[in-house]
TORKOL-4160 file (C-alpha; in steps of 0.2 Angstrom, whole numbers, padded with zeros to 4 digits, m for minus):
157
<pt num="1" X="0269" Y="0792" Z="0665"/>
<pt num="2" X="0268" Y="0775" Z="0673"/>
<pt num="3" X="0280" Y="0761" Z="0672"/>
<pt num="4" X="0275" Y="0742" Z="0671"/>
<pt num="5" X="0281" Y="0731" Z="0684"/>
<pt num="6" X="0279" Y="0712" Z="0685"/>
<pt num="7" X="0276" Y="0703" Z="0702"/>
<pt num="8" X="0276" Y="0686" Z="0707"/>
<pt num="9" X="0264" Y="0677" Z="0718"/>
<pt num="10" X="0262" Y="0659" Z="0724"/>
<pt num="11" X="0251" Y="0647" Z="0715"/>
<pt num="12" X="0238" Y="0646" Z="0729"/>
<pt num="13" X="0236" Y="0664" Z="0729"/>
<pt num="14" X="0235" Y="0665" Z="0711"/>
<pt num="15" X="0220" Y="0653" Z="0711"/>
<pt num="16" X="0211" Y="0663" Z="0723"/>
<pt num="17" X="0215" Y="0679" Z="0714"/>
<pt num="18" X="0207" Y="0672" Z="0699"/>
<pt num="19" X="0191" Y="0670" Z="0708"/>
<pt num="20" X="0191" Y="0688" Z="0714"/>
<pt num="21" X="0200" Y="0696" Z="0700"/>
<pt num="22" X="0184" Y="0707" Z="0694"/>
<pt num="23" X="0183" Y="0714" Z="0712"/>
<pt num="24" X="0200" Y="0721" Z="0713"/>
<pt num="25" X="0211" Y="0734" Z="0706"/>
<pt num="26" X="0227" Y="0726" Z="0707"/>
<pt num="27" X="0237" Y="0741" Z="0702"/>
<pt num="28" X="0230" Y="0752" Z="0714"/>
<pt num="29" X="0231" Y="0738" Z="0728"/>
<pt num="30" X="0250" Y="0736" Z="0724"/>
<pt num="31" X="0253" Y="0755" Z="0722"/>
<pt num="32" X="0245" Y="0758" Z="0739"/>
<pt num="33" X="0255" Y="0744" Z="0747"/>
<pt num="34" X="0272" Y="0750" Z="0740"/>
<pt num="35" X="0268" Y="0768" Z="0744"/>
<pt num="36" X="0264" Y="0763" Z="0762"/>
<pt num="37" X="0279" Y="0752" Z="0764"/>
<pt num="38" X="0291" Y="0766" Z="0757"/>
<pt num="39" X="0283" Y="0778" Z="0768"/>
<pt num="40" X="0286" Y="0768" Z="0784"/>
<pt num="41" X="0304" Y="0765" Z="0779"/>
<pt num="42" X="0307" Y="0784" Z="0777"/>
<pt num="43" X="0298" Y="0789" Z="0793"/>
<pt num="44" X="0309" Y="0776" Z="0803"/>
<pt num="45" X="0325" Y="0783" Z="0794"/>
<pt num="46" X="0319" Y="0801" Z="0799"/>
<pt num="47" X="0316" Y="0795" Z="0817"/>
<pt num="48" X="0333" Y="0787" Z="0819"/>
<pt num="49" X="0341" Y="0804" Z="0812"/>
<pt num="50" X="0331" Y="0816" Z="0824"/>
<pt num="51" X="0328" Y="0806" Z="0840"/>
<pt num="52" X="0345" Y="0798" Z="0842"/>
<pt num="53" X="0361" Y="0803" Z="0836"/>
<pt num="54" X="0374" Y="0790" Z="0832"/>
<pt num="55" X="0384" Y="0792" Z="0848"/>
<pt num="56" X="0369" Y="0788" Z="0858"/>
<pt num="57" X="0364" Y="0772" Z="0847"/>
<pt num="58" X="0383" Y="0766" Z="0850"/>
<pt num="59" X="0383" Y="0769" Z="0869"/>
<pt num="60" X="0366" Y="0758" Z="0870"/>
<pt num="61" X="0373" Y="0745" Z="0859"/>
<pt num="62" X="0390" Y="0745" Z="0869"/>
<pt num="63" X="0379" Y="0743" Z="0885"/>
<pt num="64" X="0369" Y="0728" Z="0878"/>
<pt num="65" X="0385" Y="0720" Z="0872"/>
<pt num="66" X="0394" Y="0721" Z="0890"/>
<pt num="67" X="0377" Y="0714" Z="0898"/>
<pt num="68" X="0376" Y="0700" Z="0885"/>
<pt num="69" X="0394" Y="0696" Z="0889"/>
<pt num="70" X="0391" Y="0696" Z="0907"/>
<pt num="71" X="0376" Y="0684" Z="0904"/>
<pt num="72" X="0388" Y="0671" Z="0896"/>
<pt num="73" X="0400" Y="0673" Z="0911"/>
<pt num="74" X="0387" Y="0671" Z="0923"/>
<pt num="75" X="0379" Y="0656" Z="0914"/>
<pt num="76" X="0396" Y="0647" Z="0912"/>
<pt num="77" X="0399" Y="0650" Z="0932"/>
<pt num="78" X="0382" Y="0642" Z="0936"/>
<pt num="79" X="0386" Y="0627" Z="0924"/>
<pt num="80" X="0403" Y="0625" Z="0932"/>
<pt num="81" X="0396" Y="0624" Z="0950"/>
<pt num="82" X="0383" Y="0612" Z="0944"/>
<pt num="83" X="0395" Y="0601" Z="0935"/>
<pt num="84" X="0408" Y="0601" Z="0950"/>
<pt num="85" X="0394" Y="0596" Z="0962"/>
<pt num="86" X="0393" Y="0579" Z="0953"/>
<pt num="87" X="0411" Y="0577" Z="0945"/>
<pt num="88" X="0422" Y="0563" Z="0950"/>
<pt num="89" X="0437" Y="0569" Z="0961"/>
<pt num="90" X="0450" Y="0565" Z="0947"/>
<pt num="91" X="0440" Y="0575" Z="0935"/>
<pt num="92" X="0438" Y="0590" Z="0947"/>
<pt num="93" X="0457" Y="0591" Z="0949"/>
<pt num="94" X="0458" Y="0590" Z="0931"/>
<pt num="95" X="0447" Y="0605" Z="0928"/>
<pt num="96" X="0454" Y="0615" Z="0942"/>
<pt num="97" X="0471" Y="0613" Z="0932"/>
<pt num="98" X="0464" Y="0615" Z="0915"/>
<pt num="99" X="0470" Y="0630" Z="0905"/>
<pt num="100" X="0466" Y="0626" Z="0886"/>
<pt num="101" X="0450" Y="0635" Z="0886"/>
<pt num="102" X="0450" Y="0637" Z="0867"/>
<pt num="103" X="0450" Y="0619" Z="0864"/>
<pt num="104" X="0437" Y="0613" Z="0877"/>
<pt num="105" X="0428" Y="0601" Z="0866"/>
<pt num="106" X="0445" Y="0592" Z="0861"/>
<pt num="107" X="0449" Y="0590" Z="0880"/>
<pt num="108" X="0451" Y="0571" Z="0884"/>
<pt num="109" X="0441" Y="0573" Z="0901"/>
<pt num="110" X="0430" Y="0588" Z="0899"/>
<pt num="111" X="0427" Y="0588" Z="0880"/>
<pt num="112" X="0412" Y="0576" Z="0881"/>
<pt num="113" X="0403" Y="0587" Z="0893"/>
<pt num="114" X="0406" Y="0603" Z="0883"/>
<pt num="115" X="0400" Y="0594" Z="0868"/>
<pt num="116" X="0384" Y="0587" Z="0876"/>
<pt num="117" X="0379" Y="0602" Z="0887"/>
<pt num="118" X="0367" Y="0612" Z="0878"/>
<pt num="119" X="0373" Y="0629" Z="0883"/>
<pt num="120" X="0391" Y="0626" Z="0880"/>
<pt num="121" X="0389" Y="0616" Z="0864"/>
<pt num="122" X="0381" Y="0629" Z="0855"/>
<pt num="123" X="0396" Y="0641" Z="0859"/>
<pt num="124" X="0409" Y="0629" Z="0853"/>
<pt num="125" X="0417" Y="0632" Z="0836"/>
<pt num="126" X="0407" Y="0626" Z="0821"/>
<pt num="127" X="0391" Y="0629" Z="0829"/>
<pt num="128" X="0379" Y="0643" Z="0822"/>
<pt num="129" X="0380" Y="0654" Z="0838"/>
<pt num="130" X="0399" Y="0652" Z="0839"/>
<pt num="131" X="0407" Y="0669" Z="0844"/>
<pt num="132" X="0425" Y="0666" Z="0851"/>
<pt num="133" X="0422" Y="0681" Z="0863"/>
<pt num="134" X="0406" Y="0674" Z="0871"/>
<pt num="135" X="0413" Y="0657" Z="0871"/>
<pt num="136" X="0428" Y="0662" Z="0881"/>
<pt num="137" X="0417" Y="0672" Z="0892"/>
<pt num="138" X="0407" Y="0657" Z="0896"/>
<pt num="139" X="0421" Y="0645" Z="0898"/>
<pt num="140" X="0430" Y="0657" Z="0909"/>
<pt num="141" X="0414" Y="0658" Z="0919"/>
<pt num="142" X="0413" Y="0639" Z="0920"/>
<pt num="143" X="0431" Y="0638" Z="0927"/>
<pt num="144" X="0427" Y="0651" Z="0940"/>
<pt num="145" X="0412" Y="0641" Z="0945"/>
<pt num="146" X="0422" Y="0625" Z="0947"/>
<pt num="147" X="0435" Y="0634" Z="0957"/>
<pt num="148" X="0423" Y="0643" Z="0968"/>
<pt num="149" X="0415" Y="0626" Z="0971"/>
<pt num="150" X="0432" Y="0619" Z="0975"/>
<pt num="151" X="0437" Y="0633" Z="0988"/>
<pt num="152" X="0420" Y="0628" Z="0998"/>
<pt num="153" X="0424" Y="0611" Z="1000"/>
<pt num="154" X="0442" Y="0607" Z="0999"/>
<pt num="155" X="0446" Y="0610" Z="1017"/>
<pt num="156" X="0432" Y="0598" Z="1022"/>
<pt num="157" X="0440" Y="0583" Z="1012"/>
């Protein structure tokens, strides 16, 4: 027994199909394509069950998560050092005593920097890439970079 299925195709493809309709068995092409797609999905699921158990997958994802968070921290640290190198003394002092990391974009002195810095701005609330954990990791790294810069130069002032 067979079942009838209706499919939709874009206009441009329909126009081309009309020119070649006599050359194709559309039912057979569709059946073969669907059978192949299903087979690939089933084989993938089978490999997941056989090759890796859930514990191994979780361990891998946990490792990737730690690595990703570390990258945000390191990126923030590098940006903090770069910012500190060109910052005004008063702004540098403000950053050293700044503690409200969660409201970085609203800070009177630093907010403009965080809103216009490409890496930082995409991590701020309201942005597509915002994740509070990654955002906080970046900002903590940024502050650490500023503090590291200050430790290098403060005795020389």
